MOPAC internal coordinates of N, CA, C and O (Angstrom, degrees):
PM7 1SCF
backbone

  N    0.0000 0     0.00 0     0.00 0    0    0    0
  C    1.4634 1     0.00 0     0.00 0    1    0    0
  C    1.5209 1   107.65 1     0.00 0    2    1    0
  O    1.2310 1   121.39 1   -51.81 1    3    2    1
  N    1.2953 1   114.94 1   128.19 1    3    2    1
  C    1.4520 1   120.23 1  -179.43 1    5    3    2
  C    1.5171 1   111.91 1   -80.86 1    6    5    3
  O    1.2310 1   121.94 1    -5.07 1    7    6    5
  N    1.3036 1   113.89 1   174.93 1    7    6    5
  C    1.4607 1   120.57 1  -178.93 1    9    7    6
  C    1.5310 1   111.53 1   -58.64 1   10    9    7
  O    1.2310 1   120.20 1   135.42 1   11   10    9
  N    1.3309 1   117.22 1   -44.58 1   11   10    9
  C    1.4652 1   121.67 1  -178.10 1   13   11   10
  C    1.5274 1   111.09 1   -63.48 1   14   13   11
  O    1.2310 1   120.96 1   136.07 1   15   14   13
  N    1.3329 1   115.77 1   -43.93 1   15   14   13
  C    1.4592 1   119.07 1   178.88 1   17   15   14
  C    1.5249 1   111.02 1   -64.31 1   18   17   15
  O    1.2310 1   120.97 1   139.68 1   19   18   17
  N    1.3351 1   115.75 1   -40.32 1   19   18   17
  C    1.4649 1   120.50 1   178.60 1   21   19   18
  C    1.5207 1   111.65 1   -63.12 1   22   21   19
  O    1.2310 1   120.98 1   139.47 1   23   22   21
  N    1.3207 1   115.73 1   -40.53 1   23   22   21
  C    1.4646 1   120.32 1   178.52 1   25   23   22
  C    1.5278 1   109.97 1   -64.88 1   26   25   23
  O    1.2310 1   120.67 1   136.41 1   27   26   25
  N    1.3337 1   116.32 1   -43.59 1   27   26   25
  C    1.4680 1   120.40 1   178.92 1   29   27   26
  C    1.5246 1   111.37 1   -62.89 1   30   29   27
  O    1.2310 1   120.92 1   137.92 1   31   30   29
  N    1.3284 1   115.85 1   -42.08 1   31   30   29
  C    1.4625 1   120.00 1   178.85 1   33   31   30
  C    1.5310 1   110.24 1   -63.53 1   34   33   31
  O    1.2310 1   120.48 1   138.45 1   35   34   33
  N    1.3145 1   116.69 1   -41.55 1   35   34   33
  C    1.4627 1   120.86 1   178.64 1   37   35   34
  C    1.5126 1   111.77 1   -64.83 1   38   37   35
  O    1.2310 1   120.57 1   139.66 1   39   38   37
  N    1.3125 1   116.52 1   -40.34 1   39   38   37
  C    1.4615 1   121.15 1   178.16 1   41   39   38
  C    1.5260 1   110.12 1   -63.63 1   42   41   39
  O    1.2310 1   120.52 1   135.60 1   43   42   41
  N    1.3318 1   116.62 1   -44.40 1   43   42   41
  C    1.4692 1   120.69 1   179.28 1   45   43   42
  C    1.5300 1   110.84 1   -62.78 1   46   45   43
  O    1.2310 1   120.37 1   137.88 1   47   46   45
  N    1.3103 1   116.89 1   -42.12 1   47   46   45
  C    1.4685 1   121.18 1   178.25 1   49   47   46
  C    1.5248 1   110.53 1   -62.35 1   50   49   47
  O    1.2310 1   120.20 1   137.33 1   51   50   49
  N    1.3211 1   117.22 1   -42.67 1   51   50   49
  C    1.4617 1   121.16 1   178.53 1   53   51   50
  C    1.5222 1   111.83 1   -63.80 1   54   53   51
  O    1.2310 1   120.55 1   140.27 1   55   54   53
  N    1.3116 1   116.55 1   -39.73 1   55   54   53
  C    1.4640 1   120.57 1   177.84 1   57   55   54
  C    1.5197 1   110.70 1   -63.56 1   58   57   55
  O    1.2310 1   120.41 1   136.35 1   59   58   57
  N    1.3258 1   116.82 1   -43.65 1   59   58   57
  C    1.4698 1   120.58 1   178.76 1   61   59   58
  C    1.5250 1   110.66 1   -61.15 1   62   61   59
  O    1.2310 1   120.52 1   135.91 1   63   62   61
  N    1.3207 1   116.62 1   -44.09 1   63   62   61
  C    1.4676 1   120.86 1   179.49 1   65   63   62
  C    1.5284 1   110.71 1   -63.16 1   66   65   63
  O    1.2310 1   120.56 1   137.70 1   67   66   65
  N    1.3215 1   116.54 1   -42.30 1   67   66   65
  C    1.4562 1   120.91 1   179.39 1   69   67   66
  C    1.5200 1   111.89 1   -63.41 1   70   69   67
  O    1.2310 1   120.43 1   137.70 1   71   70   69
  N    1.3192 1   116.79 1   -42.30 1   71   70   69
  C    1.4680 1   120.43 1   178.04 1   73   71   70
  C    1.5257 1   111.10 1   -64.63 1   74   73   71
  O    1.2310 1   120.87 1   138.57 1   75   74   73
  N    1.3240 1   115.94 1   -41.43 1   75   74   73
  C    1.4710 1   120.41 1   178.62 1   77   75   74
  C    1.5247 1   110.54 1   -61.85 1   78   77   75
  O    1.2310 1   120.45 1   134.44 1   79   78   77
  N    1.3207 1   116.75 1   -45.56 1   79   78   77
  C    1.4642 1   120.53 1   179.44 1   81   79   78
  C    1.5261 1   110.90 1   -63.90 1   82   81   79
  O    1.2310 1   120.55 1   141.88 1   83   82   81
  N    1.3252 1   116.56 1   -38.12 1   83   82   81
  C    1.4603 1   120.26 1   177.10 1   85   83   82
  C    1.5185 1   112.07 1   -62.28 1   86   85   83
  O    1.2310 1   120.60 1   138.19 1   87   86   85
  N    1.3205 1   116.46 1   -41.81 1   87   86   85
  C    1.4802 1   120.32 1   177.62 1   89   87   86
  C    1.5231 1   110.64 1   -65.27 1   90   89   87
  O    1.2310 1   120.72 1   139.53 1   91   90   89
  N    1.3252 1   116.22 1   -40.47 1   91   90   89
  C    1.4666 1   119.69 1   178.83 1   93   91   90
  C    1.5281 1   111.15 1   -64.14 1   94   93   91
  O    1.2310 1   120.39 1   138.40 1   95   94   93
  N    1.3207 1   116.86 1   -41.60 1   95   94   93
  C    1.4625 1   120.22 1   179.07 1   97   95   94
  C    1.5307 1   110.27 1   -65.38 1   98   97   95
  O    1.2310 1   120.40 1   141.51 1   99   98   97
  N    1.3148 1   116.83 1   -38.49 1   99   98   97
  C    1.4631 1   120.42 1   178.02 1  101   99   98
  C    1.5330 1   110.25 1   -63.87 1  102  101   99
  O    1.2310 1   119.87 1   138.41 1  103  102  101
  N    1.3220 1   117.84 1   -41.59 1  103  102  101
  C    1.4634 1   121.45 1   178.03 1  105  103  102
  C    1.5274 1   110.32 1   -62.66 1  106  105  103
  O    1.2310 1   120.31 1   139.82 1  107  106  105
  N    1.3324 1   117.01 1   -40.18 1  107  106  105
  C    1.4700 1   119.88 1   179.11 1  109  107  106
  C    1.5296 1   110.95 1   -66.40 1  110  109  107
  O    1.2310 1   120.15 1   140.83 1  111  110  109
  N    1.3267 1   117.32 1   -39.17 1  111  110  109
  C    1.4669 1   120.84 1   178.56 1  113  111  110
  C    1.5300 1   110.41 1   -64.89 1  114  113  111
  O    1.2310 1   120.40 1   136.45 1  115  114  113
  N    1.3105 1   116.84 1   -43.55 1  115  114  113
  C    1.4717 1   120.89 1   177.74 1  117  115  114
  C    1.5280 1   109.26 1   -61.68 1  118  117  115
  O    1.2310 1   120.27 1   136.43 1  119  118  117
  N    1.3196 1   117.09 1   -43.57 1  119  118  117
  C    1.4626 1   121.00 1   179.43 1  121  119  118
  C    1.5258 1   111.19 1   -62.08 1  122  121  119
  O    1.2310 1   120.07 1   138.22 1  123  122  121
  N    1.3422 1   117.47 1   -41.78 1  123  122  121
  C    1.4759 1   119.81 1   177.76 1  125  123  122
  C    1.5222 1   110.63 1   -60.64 1  126  125  123
  O    1.2310 1   120.52 1   138.01 1  127  126  125
  N    1.3253 1   116.60 1   -41.99 1  127  126  125
  C    1.4659 1   120.03 1   178.41 1  129  127  126
  C    1.5236 1   111.38 1   -64.61 1  130  129  127
  O    1.2310 1   120.55 1   138.53 1  131  130  129
  N    1.3102 1   116.55 1   -41.47 1  131  130  129
  C    1.4660 1   120.83 1   179.59 1  133  131  130
  C    1.5288 1   110.84 1   -66.08 1  134  133  131
  O    1.2310 1   120.52 1   140.43 1  135  134  133
  N    1.3268 1   116.60 1   -39.57 1  135  134  133
  C    1.4702 1   120.28 1   176.48 1  137  135  134
  C    1.5256 1   110.06 1   -62.15 1  138  137  135
  O    1.2310 1   120.70 1   137.55 1  139  138  137
  N    1.3266 1   116.27 1   -42.45 1  139  138  137
  C    1.4695 1   120.47 1   179.67 1  141  139  138
  C    1.5235 1   111.21 1   -63.10 1  142  141  139
  O    1.2310 1   120.52 1   150.52 1  143  142  141
  N    1.3221 1   116.60 1   -29.48 1  143  142  141
  C    1.4663 1   120.52 1   177.88 1  145  143  142
  C    1.5293 1   112.67 1   -81.20 1  146  145  143
  O    1.2310 1   120.86 1   172.69 1  147  146  145
  N    1.3234 1   115.97 1    -7.31 1  147  146  145
  C    1.4554 1   120.47 1   177.41 1  149  147  146
  C    1.5148 1   114.85 1    85.14 1  150  149  147
  O    1.2310 1   120.05 1  -162.58 1  151  150  149
  N    1.3188 1   117.52 1    17.42 1  151  150  149
  C    1.4671 1   120.01 1   178.45 1  153  151  150
  C    1.5235 1   110.04 1   -71.53 1  154  153  151
  O    1.2310 1   120.71 1   -28.29 1  155  154  153
  N    1.3248 1   116.24 1   151.71 1  155  154  153
  C    1.4665 1   119.26 1  -176.98 1  157  155  154
  C    1.5266 1   111.31 1   -75.66 1  158  157  155
  O    1.2310 1   121.40 1   -22.87 1  159  158  157
  N    1.3080 1   114.92 1   157.13 1  159  158  157
  C    1.4637 1   120.64 1  -172.66 1  161  159  158
  C    1.5305 1   112.71 1   -66.50 1  162  161  159
  O    1.2310 1   119.71 1   147.54 1  163  162  161
  N    1.3299 1   118.15 1   -32.46 1  163  162  161
  C    1.4694 1   120.01 1   179.40 1  165  163  162
  C    1.5231 1   109.98 1   -63.14 1  166  165  163
  O    1.2310 1   120.45 1   136.29 1  167  166  165
  N    1.3183 1   116.74 1   -43.71 1  167  166  165
  C    1.4608 1   120.87 1   178.39 1  169  167  166
  C    1.5273 1   110.18 1   -63.18 1  170  169  167
  O    1.2310 1   120.54 1   135.53 1  171  170  169
  N    1.3037 1   116.57 1   -44.47 1  171  170  169
  C    1.4702 1   120.86 1  -178.99 1  173  171  170
  C    1.5281 1   110.40 1   -62.67 1  174  173  171
  O    1.2310 1   120.40 1   137.68 1  175  174  173
  N    1.3282 1   116.84 1   -42.32 1  175  174  173
  C    1.4660 1   120.65 1   178.62 1  177  175  174
  C    1.5245 1   110.73 1   -61.24 1  178  177  175
  O    1.2310 1   120.35 1   136.82 1  179  178  177
  N    1.3136 1   116.93 1   -43.18 1  179  178  177
  C    1.4658 1   120.76 1  -179.30 1  181  179  178
  C    1.5281 1   111.73 1   -66.00 1  182  181  179
  O    1.2310 1   120.32 1   139.74 1  183  182  181
  N    1.3211 1   116.99 1   -40.26 1  183  182  181
  C    1.4618 1   120.78 1  -177.24 1  185  183  182
  C    1.5244 1   111.63 1   -73.55 1  186  185  183
  O    1.2310 1   120.22 1   136.60 1  187  186  185
  N    1.3230 1   117.18 1   -43.40 1  187  186  185
  C    1.4726 1   120.80 1  -172.86 1  189  187  186
  C    1.5229 1   114.44 1   -94.66 1  190  189  187
  O    1.2310 1   119.99 1   157.61 1  191  190  189
  N    1.3209 1   117.63 1   -22.39 1  191  190  189
  C    1.4591 1   120.45 1  -175.43 1  193  191  190
  C    1.5179 1   113.22 1    82.90 1  194  193  191
  O    1.2310 1   120.29 1  -178.90 1  195  194  193
  N    1.3272 1   117.06 1     1.10 1  195  194  193
  C    1.4615 1   120.62 1   177.05 1  197  195  194
  C    1.5242 1   108.76 1   -77.62 1  198  197  195
  O    1.2310 1   120.39 1   -21.82 1  199  198  197
  N    1.3297 1   116.86 1   158.18 1  199  198  197
  C    1.4613 1   119.58 1   177.99 1  201  199  198
  C    1.5252 1   110.81 1   -99.25 1  202  201  199
  O    1.2310 1   120.83 1    -7.14 1  203  202  201
  N    1.3119 1   116.02 1   172.86 1  203  202  201
  C    1.4594 1   121.54 1  -177.15 1  205  203  202
  C    1.5156 1   113.83 1   -58.86 1  206  205  203
  O    1.2310 1   120.56 1   142.97 1  207  206  205
  N    1.3167 1   116.53 1   -37.03 1  207  206  205
  C    1.4648 1   120.86 1   179.86 1  209  207  206
  C    1.5358 1   110.15 1   -65.26 1  210  209  207
  O    1.2310 1   120.49 1   136.91 1  211  210  209
  N    1.3297 1   116.67 1   -43.09 1  211  210  209
  C    1.4638 1   120.68 1   178.33 1  213  211  210
  C    1.5275 1   110.95 1   -63.93 1  214  213  211
  O    1.2310 1   120.56 1   141.23 1  215  214  213
  N    1.3253 1   116.54 1   -38.77 1  215  214  213
  C    1.4673 1   120.02 1   178.82 1  217  215  214
  C    1.5220 1   111.26 1   -66.79 1  218  217  215
  O    1.2310 1   120.61 1   141.33 1  219  218  217
  N    1.3261 1   116.43 1   -38.67 1  219  218  217
  C    1.4660 1   119.84 1   178.59 1  221  219  218
  C    1.5173 1   110.99 1   -61.48 1  222  221  219
  O    1.2310 1   120.66 1   140.66 1  223  222  221
  N    1.3233 1   116.34 1   -39.34 1  223  222  221
  C    1.4710 1   120.48 1   177.84 1  225  223  222
  C    1.5289 1   109.28 1   -64.58 1  226  225  223
  O    1.2310 1   120.52 1   134.24 1  227  226  225
  N    1.3380 1   116.62 1   -45.76 1  227  226  225
  C    1.4680 1   120.31 1  -179.77 1  229  227  226
  C    1.5084 1   111.48 1   -63.56 1  230  229  227
  O    1.2310 1   119.59 1   142.83 1  231  230  229
  N    1.3014 1   118.39 1   -37.17 1  231  230  229
  C    1.4566 1   122.58 1  -178.21 1  233  231  230
  C    1.5317 1   110.68 1   -64.45 1  234  233  231
  O    1.2310 1   120.39 1   152.74 1  235  234  233
  N    1.3366 1   116.87 1   -27.26 1  235  234  233
  C    1.4667 1   120.70 1  -178.75 1  237  235  234
  C    1.5220 1   113.16 1   -89.37 1  238  237  235
  O    1.2310 1   119.98 1   171.38 1  239  238  237
  N    1.3411 1   117.65 1    -8.62 1  239  238  237
  C    1.4661 1   121.07 1  -178.91 1  241  239  238
  C    1.5274 1   110.65 1   -82.44 1  242  241  239
  O    1.2310 1   120.00 1   -30.43 1  243  242  241
  N    1.3234 1   117.60 1   149.57 1  243  242  241
  C    1.4695 1   120.43 1   174.73 1  245  243  242
  C    1.5260 1   110.15 1   -61.86 1  246  245  243
  O    1.2310 1   120.45 1   -29.32 1  247  246  245
  N    1.3036 1   116.74 1   150.68 1  247  246  245
  C    1.4713 1   122.44 1  -175.76 1  249  247  246
  C    1.5242 1   112.78 1   -63.96 1  250  249  247
  O    1.2310 1   119.53 1   152.36 1  251  250  249
  N    1.3244 1   118.51 1   -27.64 1  251  250  249
  C    1.4647 1   120.74 1  -175.96 1  253  251  250
  C    1.5153 1   113.86 1   -83.10 1  254  253  251
  O    1.2310 1   119.19 1  -174.31 1  255  254  253
  N    1.3060 1   119.16 1     5.69 1  255  254  253
  C    1.4706 1   123.04 1   178.99 1  257  255  254
  C    1.4675 1   113.04 1   -79.06 1  258  257  255
  O    1.2310 1   120.10 1   180.00 1  259  258  257

């Protein structure tokens, strides 16, 4: 693999990682909103794909985060 191909592969990998992180951040934001509405954690886990441990962390964060 040449330098150009390696650079392209690295760029593609970075884009995939960025998109994944963006989706994860969106799920956390949705979960924070659902927690603020008082929805139960099982429903939030099913809707967002986050686990109970992640929800517990979000529940302890200030609302403006």
